[in-house]
Every structure is written in C-alpha cells, then in structure tokens.
C-alpha positions as CSV (number, residue, x, y, z in Angstrom):
1,X,0.0,0.0,0.0
2,X,2.7,2.4,1.0
3,X,4.8,1.6,-2.1
4,X,1.8,2.2,-4.3
5,X,1.3,5.7,-2.7
6,X,5.0,6.5,-3.2
7,X,4.9,5.3,-6.8
8,X,1.9,7.6,-7.4
9,X,3.6,10.5,-5.8
10,X,6.8,10.0,-7.9
11,X,4.8,9.6,-11.1
12,X,2.9,12.9,-10.4
13,X,6.0,14.9,-9.5
14,X,7.2,15.9,-13.0
15,X,3.7,17.3,-13.8
16,X,3.8,19.3,-10.6
17,X,7.3,20.7,-11.4
18,X,6.2,21.6,-14.9
19,X,3.2,23.4,-13.4
20,X,5.4,25.4,-11.1
21,X,7.8,26.3,-13.9
22,X,4.9,27.5,-16.0
23,X,3.7,29.7,-13.1
24,X,7.2,31.1,-12.9
25,X,7.4,31.9,-16.6
26,X,4.0,33.5,-16.4
27,X,5.1,35.7,-13.5
28,X,8.3,36.6,-15.4
29,X,6.3,37.4,-18.5
30,X,3.8,39.5,-16.6
31,X,6.6,41.4,-14.8
32,X,8.3,42.1,-18.2
33,X,5.0,43.3,-19.6
34,X,4.3,45.6,-16.7
35,X,7.8,47.0,-16.7
36,X,7.7,47.9,-20.4
37,X,4.1,49.3,-20.0
38,X,5.3,51.7,-17.3
39,X,8.3,52.5,-19.4
40,X,6.1,53.2,-22.4
41,X,4.0,55.6,-20.5
42,X,6.5,57.4,-18.3
43,X,9.6,57.7,-20.5
44,X,8.1,59.4,-23.5
45,X,6.0,61.8,-21.5
46,X,8.9,62.7,-19.2
47,X,11.3,63.2,-22.0
48,X,8.7,65.3,-23.9
49,X,8.3,67.8,-21.1
50,X,11.9,67.8,-19.9
51,X,13.4,68.1,-23.4
52,X,10.9,70.9,-24.3
53,X,11.6,72.9,-21.2
54,X,15.3,72.3,-20.5
55,X,16.8,71.4,-23.8
56,X,14.9,73.2,-26.6
57,X,13.6,76.3,-24.8
58,X,16.2,76.5,-22.1
59,X,19.5,75.5,-23.6
60,X,18.9,76.1,-27.3
61,X,16.6,79.1,-26.9
62,X,13.9,77.9,-29.4
63,X,10.5,79.4,-29.6
64,X,7.6,77.8,-27.8
65,X,6.1,76.5,-31.1
66,X,9.4,75.0,-32.3
67,X,10.1,73.3,-29.0
68,X,6.7,71.5,-29.1
69,X,7.6,70.1,-32.5
70,X,11.1,68.9,-31.6
71,X,10.0,67.6,-28.2
72,X,7.3,65.5,-29.9
73,X,10.0,64.0,-32.2
74,X,12.0,63.0,-29.1
75,X,8.9,61.4,-27.6
76,X,8.1,59.4,-30.8
77,X,11.7,58.2,-31.1
78,X,11.6,57.2,-27.4
79,X,8.4,55.1,-28.0
80,X,10.1,53.3,-30.9
81,X,13.2,52.6,-28.8
82,X,11.0,51.2,-25.9
83,X,9.1,49.0,-28.4
84,X,12.2,47.7,-29.9
85,X,13.6,46.8,-26.5
86,X,10.4,45.1,-25.6
87,X,10.5,43.0,-28.7
88,X,14.1,42.1,-28.1
89,X,13.5,41.1,-24.4
90,X,10.4,39.2,-25.3
91,X,12.1,37.3,-28.1
92,X,15.0,36.3,-25.8
93,X,12.7,35.4,-23.0
94,X,10.6,33.2,-25.2
95,X,13.6,31.4,-26.7
96,X,15.1,30.8,-23.3
97,X,11.8,29.3,-22.1
98,X,11.6,27.2,-25.2
99,X,15.2,25.9,-24.6
100,X,14.4,25.1,-21.0
101,X,11.3,23.2,-22.0
102,X,13.2,21.4,-24.8
103,X,15.8,20.0,-22.4
104,X,13.2,18.0,-20.4
C-alpha cells in the first residue's frame, strides 16, 4: 500500500514541477510586460516635457512653437526605442523558455 502511494507521488512529481515552472514563466512574463508598459507611459511623457523645457527652450533658446515640434519628435523616437527593446527582451525570454522546455 505504501509503495503504491509513493509510486503515485513520484509519477505525479514531474507534472507538478512543470506546473510550477509555467507559473514562474507566467510571472516573469507579466513582470516584463508591466515594466515595459510603465516605461512606455513614463519615459516618452517625461522626455517630452523635460526636453521641451530644458533642452529646446532653455539651452537652445527655441520658440515655444518649435520646442513643441522637436519635443514630440523626441517622444516618438523614445516610443520606438522602448518598443524595440520590448520585442528584443520578449524574443530572448521566449527562446530561453523554449530551450528550458526542450531539455526536459
């Protein structure tokens, strides 16, 4: 009886480990998504206002109208950089998880 219970436990152990690993990868993926979501919101908006006020109007002495235009360009470039970084990280995270799953 006891041997049968132990055999059942050992037989079920790999599926439990796979379940925990999937939970870990889900958590990791969610953290990555939330990090890049916050970065996507805060970085372009912050760079827009700081570059407008300090770089274009303050340092370069541009007019208010010109500084809006160039600050918007900085924000758009920032959005594209964050998106490219997200794709790069997601691609590498997915291939790492695929390799770990393939080794089983």
